[in-house]
C-alpha positions, 0 to 999 in steps of 0.5 A: 500500500502507498503512504497516502492510503496507509495514512487514511487507514491509520486515521479510520482505525485509530480515530486520530492522525497527528502529522508533524508540523501540521496538526491532527486529523480527528475522526468521530464515527457514528455510534451505529457504524462502529459495530457495523464496521467491525461486523460487516467491514463496511465503509466508516461513517462519521465526522472528520475535522482538523486541529492545528498543532504545528508543534507536533514533532514526531508520530512514532505510532504512525511510523511503526504502523507504516513499517508493519504494513509495508515490511520496511525498517522503521528508518525507511518508513520514517523517511517515506512519511517525511518526504510525503509531508514535505511535499504537502507543506510545499503545496500549502506554502504556495497557496495550493490545497493538498489532497490527503487521499481518503481524508480530504483537502487541506488548505492554508488560511491567510492567518497561517492556520490550516483548515480541512475541506472534505465531504463525508467520511464514507465517500472519502473511504470509498475513494481511497479504497478504489484507488488502493485496489487499482494500485494493487492491481497495477502492482500485481500486473507489474510484478507479473511482467517483471517475473516473466522478464526474469524467467522467460518462457523456455523455447526448445531449439534443437539446432543449438547443441550441435552448433555449440559443440562445433564452436567448442571444437573449433575453438580448441583446434585454433588454440592448439594450432596457435600455441604450436605456432607461437612455440615454434616461433619462440624456439627459432627466435631464441636459437637465432639469438643464441647464435648471434650472441656467440658471434658477438662474443667472439668478434670483439676479441679480434678487434680488441686484441688489435686495439690493445696492440695499437694502444700499446704502440700508441702509448710507446710512441707517445712516450718516445715523443714526450721524452723524460717528462711523460714516462709510461707506467705499468697499470692493471686494468681490472675488468671483473672481480668475481668469486673463484669459480666464476673467475677461473671460468671467465679466464679460461674462456678468454684464453680459449678465444685468443685473448692471451693478454688477460690475467688472473690474481687473488689476494685472499682466495675469495675475491679474484681479479681478471685484468690486463697488464698494460704499459700506458701513460696516465692520459691514456688510462681512461680511454683504455679502461673504457674500451676494455670495459665495453668488451670484457666487463659483464653488465652490472659490474665495474672496471677500474685501473690500478697503478702497478709500479 
């Protein structure tokens, strides 16, 4: 039931309806209609009136009544009632009368009070009963339509199952073929990458061997041209510091690919240095260590120079 219907029903059951901020509707039934109403459930007859009581704050009994009839929690019932009363106040404040269904119209007078404009109570009751019946029928119709939407009538379609099976089989076939294709492509790419890496590791060795020799020759020429003021010194160009296993493996690899200038040393049997012993001037050390680092120092590690007098 709607809030207006519940309000009028509450009035005819309790004979008094207090609305916060407005006042109270009072229903005085005829003496004979009370017995007939309870016995035969006929429409009530009597007199309706309105008492101005704007100081009314809250009607908890009405909230409980709405909550019980609608099944809502009391907070929601109170909110619905408050929204309905706020709408009524807005109409009344702009000079419009507001119809309380099943009760009558309330209007605001010039002195700020409210007055009730109504016909007999039985006509009002029949009016709200008819509206409530129509609303209930509409609700049931909407609910039936809503239920049909949620649970549509099932129609048998014999062609769906074969089509679904075919689509599933086709999907599995495409998945297997795609996976195999990706696997072959990845394997081939990794193989080519490995071969390319090996070539890259070997090729710089020849270039670097020549570069070291050229560096040595250039250094010698620089020393000879500079005279006694720029005497070359022997430097250790350390390209990697590693543990024993890594250092020996790296050293053997360099020797195997022809980098015989590489050497290995340790002071504590824990940390091993892989280095090149080259005579060079101080001015050339930065250039030489940079070349050695690019070709022989692994990524993430440092190369440095140590003077060896």
